[in-house]
C-alpha distance (Angstrom), angle and dihedral (degrees) to the residues before:
residue distance angle dihedral
X1 . . .
X2 3.76 . .
X3 3.79 117.3 .
X4 3.78 116.3 -120.4
X5 3.77 112.0 -113.9
X6 3.79 112.9 -134.5
X7 3.77 112.8 -135.9
X8 3.79 111.5 -138.0
X9 3.78 114.2 -134.7
X10 3.76 138.4 171.6
X11 3.76 116.8 -96.3
X12 3.80 115.5 -125.5
X13 3.81 114.3 -134.2
X14 3.80 125.7 -169.6
X15 3.81 102.7 -138.7
X16 3.80 105.2 -177.6
X17 3.79 143.5 -44.4
X18 3.78 145.6 -151.7
X19 3.79 137.3 -160.8
X20 3.77 139.9 -165.4
X21 3.83 120.3 -109.6
X22 3.80 119.4 -76.7
X23 3.81 108.0 -117.9
X24 3.79 137.1 158.2
X25 3.79 119.5 -89.0
X26 3.81 114.3 -95.2
X27 3.80 87.7 20.2
X28 3.79 134.4 99.9
X29 3.82 94.4 -25.6
X30 3.80 97.8 41.2
X31 3.81 91.4 116.9
X32 3.81 93.3 53.0
X33 3.79 113.9 88.2
X34 3.80 127.9 -160.0
X35 3.80 94.7 -84.0
X36 3.81 93.8 47.3
X37 3.81 90.4 52.2
X38 3.81 89.9 48.1
X39 3.80 94.0 48.5
X40 3.80 91.7 47.1
X41 3.80 89.7 53.0
X42 3.80 95.3 49.1
X43 3.82 92.4 43.4
X44 3.80 89.4 51.0
X45 3.80 90.8 48.7
X46 3.80 92.7 51.7
X47 3.79 90.5 47.7
X48 3.81 92.0 49.0
X49 3.79 96.0 48.5
X50 3.82 101.0 31.4
X51 3.80 85.2 -135.7
X52 3.79 113.5 174.9
X53 3.85 105.0 -119.4
X54 3.80 88.5 -142.3
X55 3.81 87.9 68.2
X56 3.83 92.2 60.6
X57 3.79 114.8 100.7
X58 3.78 103.0 177.5
X59 3.81 145.4 -1.7
X60 3.81 122.9 -145.1
X61 3.80 115.1 -168.2
X62 3.78 131.2 -176.4
X63 3.80 125.8 -144.0
X64 3.79 129.3 176.0
X65 3.80 97.9 -170.6
X66 3.79 109.3 34.2
X67 3.80 118.0 -133.6
X68 3.79 113.6 -126.6
X69 3.80 96.6 -135.7
X70 3.82 94.8 39.3
X71 3.79 107.1 49.1
X72 3.81 90.5 158.0
X73 3.79 102.0 39.4
X74 3.81 92.1 177.3
X75 3.79 92.6 61.1
X76 3.81 91.4 42.7
X77 3.83 88.8 57.0
X78 3.81 89.3 57.7
X79 3.80 91.2 51.3
X80 3.81 95.5 40.4
X81 3.82 93.1 53.5
X82 3.81 93.9 38.8
X83 3.79 91.4 -121.3
X84 3.82 121.4 167.5
X85 3.79 109.6 -65.3
X86 3.80 91.0 -132.7
X87 3.81 89.5 74.4
X88 3.78 109.5 103.2
X89 3.77 123.3 -155.5
X90 3.76 142.8 -172.7
X91 3.78 135.8 -168.9
X92 3.79 122.9 -132.1
X93 3.79 126.3 -163.9
X94 3.79 122.3 -168.7
X95 3.81 101.4 147.7
X96 3.81 110.8 -107.9
X97 3.81 91.6 -9.6
X98 3.82 92.1 62.3
X99 3.80 95.3 107.5
X100 3.79 92.3 46.2
X101 3.79 89.4 47.7
X102 3.81 90.0 55.5
X103 3.82 89.9 55.4
X104 3.80 91.1 50.1
X105 3.80 91.1 50.2
X106 3.80 91.2 48.7
X107 3.81 90.0 53.9
X108 3.80 91.2 49.8
X109 3.81 91.4 50.7
X110 3.80 92.1 52.0
X111 3.81 97.5 41.2
X112 3.78 90.9 44.7
X113 3.79 90.5 56.1
X114 3.80 94.4 -115.7
X115 3.82 95.9 116.0
X116 3.79 141.2 11.3
X117 3.80 102.2 -160.1
X118 3.81 121.3 31.0
X119 3.80 129.7 171.2
X120 3.80 113.0 -148.7
X121 3.78 130.8 -177.2
X122 3.76 146.8 114.2
X123 3.78 141.6 -124.9
X124 3.79 140.9 -176.6
X125 3.78 134.6 173.1
X126 3.80 114.8 -148.7
X127 3.80 88.4 -171.9
X128 3.80 91.3 59.2
X129 3.79 101.5 36.6
X130 3.79 108.9 141.0
X131 3.79 113.8 -122.0
X132 3.82 113.7 -142.8
X133 3.78 119.3 -131.5
X134 3.80 120.0 -125.3
X135 3.79 110.9 -83.0
X136 3.81 91.6 -116.9
X137 3.82 90.2 58.7
X138 3.81 91.9 48.3
X139 3.80 90.0 51.1
X140 3.80 89.7 46.2
X141 3.80 92.5 53.5
X142 3.80 90.7 51.5
X143 3.80 92.5 47.8
X144 3.81 90.6 48.0
X145 3.79 88.9 63.8
X146 3.80 89.4 58.8
X147 3.80 104.6 31.9
X148 3.79 105.1 19.9
X149 3.79 127.9 -122.5
X150 3.79 93.6 -31.6
X151 3.79 88.6 60.6
X152 3.80 88.0 57.5
X153 3.80 94.1 50.0
X154 3.80 91.5 47.3
X155 3.81 91.0 60.1
X156 3.81 102.7 29.6
X157 3.79 99.3 35.6
X158 3.81 129.2 -133.6
X159 3.82 99.4 -82.6
X160 3.85 108.8 96.1
X161 3.81 91.4 -163.4
X162 3.81 88.0 69.5
X163 3.79 93.3 54.1
X164 3.79 94.6 72.6
X165 3.82 126.1 86.9
X166 3.79 113.9 -94.9
X167 3.81 93.2 -134.3
X168 3.77 144.8 -65.3
X169 3.79 117.4 -82.6
X170 3.79 136.0 135.7
X171 3.77 99.4 -125.3
X172 3.78 131.2 165.8
X173 3.77 114.4 -111.4
X174 3.81 90.5 -144.3
X175 3.82 97.2 53.5
X176 3.80 107.1 11.2
X177 3.81 87.8 -130.4
X178 3.81 125.9 134.7
X179 3.79 129.3 -131.2
X180 3.80 88.7 -108.6
X181 3.79 91.0 56.8
X182 3.80 91.3 51.7
X183 3.81 89.8 46.1
X184 3.80 90.6 56.3
X185 3.80 91.0 49.9
X186 3.82 92.6 50.1
X187 3.81 91.1 47.7
X188 3.80 90.3 51.5
X189 3.81 92.8 48.0
X190 3.81 89.8 52.1
X191 3.82 95.1 43.5
X192 3.81 93.5 -116.6
X193 3.79 109.8 153.2
X194 3.79 126.1 -144.5
X195 3.81 87.9 -119.1
X196 3.81 92.0 56.8
X197 3.81 91.9 47.3
X198 3.79 92.8 51.0
X199 3.81 91.6 46.6
X200 3.80 89.9 53.4
X201 3.82 91.2 47.5
X202 3.82 93.3 50.4
X203 3.81 91.4 47.7
X204 3.80 91.2 48.8
X205 3.81 92.5 51.1
X206 3.80 91.4 46.6
X207 3.80 90.8 51.4
X208 3.80 90.3 49.0
X209 3.81 91.0 53.2
X210 3.81 91.4 50.0
X211 3.81 91.3 47.4
X212 3.80 92.1 50.1
X213 3.81 92.5 49.4
X214 3.80 89.6 49.1
X215 3.81 90.1 54.2
X216 3.80 97.7 -114.7
X217 3.81 92.0 132.7
X218 3.79 95.1 46.9
X219 3.80 95.5 102.6
X220 3.80 97.8 40.9
X221 3.82 103.8 49.0
X222 3.81 115.6 82.9
X223 3.82 125.0 -170.1
X224 3.79 126.2 -110.8
X225 3.81 120.1 -145.5
X226 3.81 112.9 -136.8
X227 3.79 135.0 175.8
X228 3.80 113.1 -111.5
X229 3.76 113.8 179.5
X230 3.78 92.9 -30.6
X231 3.80 93.4 -46.1
X232 3.78 124.9 109.7
X233 3.79 108.2 -126.8
X234 3.80 131.1 -179.5
X235 3.80 116.8 -132.6
């Protein structure tokens, strides 16, 4: 019998983390888009740890709804915070598991010997989610550049009511179903009642309030600077 050779690998260790405040959509952080939330988080992390940016090898960042002018949010964080240009970055999108996926990828990079220090996280702004136009309107806008306004009407039609987005929802292309629909099905399959779910949610929120008042979140919440009426304000 041949003995199995053990491959030595680096062990990935989660050192610490931070987050931005939890607020309602279209509330105190309405002016902060996905990238601003991401940059605030990473800046807060660097401030908390006094980590030398030159030690960072890579950033992995998760997004659910991609931002049109920041297709690779991880790389935009590097540029936005003026971090060393040697830092590489990639975006990962796995619906609501995007942030968790970024952590998994960071671990694989470290344990695979591809990096020593990786920052991983995720951000999304419901208030600034970009709403896609109907495909006919997109085609019309492209045709208008070639054939003028009549090219637009030929593709988009003459009824303005059909030019607007039908609504915002994260639906599967294959089924047309939302995450909420699937959640209801899973709850039903596992005999979890709506009453039990709401009781758990209320208890969780109550515990969070108690923890915040007791100061348990003091070291993990970092402020976000937003523009309010021409004034820079920290939230």
